[in-house]
Residue, then its C-alpha position, 0 to 999 in steps of 0.5 A: m816849170k809852168i809859164n802863165w799868160g803874164t810871163a808869156i806876154v813879157i817874154a814875147f815883148v822882150c823877144f820883139i824888142s830884141f828883134i827890133m834893136y838888132f835891126v836898128i843897130s845893124m842898120s846904123t853901124n853897117d856902111k852898106y846901108d849908109h845913104d846920103l841925101v841927093v844933094e848936100d844943100y837940100y833945103g837951099q836948093e828947095l828954096e830955088f825950086q820956083a826959079d827952076i820951074d820958071k827957067e824950064n818954062n823959058s826953055k819950053n818957049l824957045n823955037s827949038n830946045l837943047t838936044w843931046k846924043k851919044t857918040n863915040e867921043g862922048i855926049v854931044i849937047t846941041f844948042p839952038k841954031d838961032l842963038a848967037i854962041n857968044s851970048i850963051s853961058g852957064k854950066v852942065f851938071l851930070y849927077r850919077p845916082s849910084n855914086k856921088q864921087l862920079d858927079f861933075e860940073t863943067p862950064i859951057s864954052l862953045s866954039n860952035h853950037n855943040l858942046l862935047i862931054p868926053d867919054n872918059r868922064l862917063l861910065d855906062g849907066r844912068w845919069n841925070l843931065k842938068i844944063d843951067w844956061k843963060y842967053n843974054t838976060n834970059s835963064y833956061l834949064f834943061k833936065e833929062d835922065i839919060n842912059y849912057 
């Protein structure tokens, strides 16, 4: 049987469509390729983006900003020494890009200028540290990507 050019084009289109459909079906049914959004309420947080920029600018205007360091006990976050610790409130959010089940949030509760995040809650690897805190009436935001 001889195949003319019209039949060859139809066979090529059918093969190409089959190839594409194979990948679409395998990507949508395989859990290995199931990726979530970074956050559940993506659009709600996007509306608060300007407020986050303002908080970060407030942090840059401080005499000294927050610092963190890795110790044997975990991560120690140090707040500026010139601030009264009873007036500091807020929360610390640690986001693990590779596994959302490891994400956690802890409130800021200070007895001195240091806050300890225990080692047993942290795995080695990359974390996004976000500290949203308030001193008196001013709001501040500290963001940093860390490797623990």
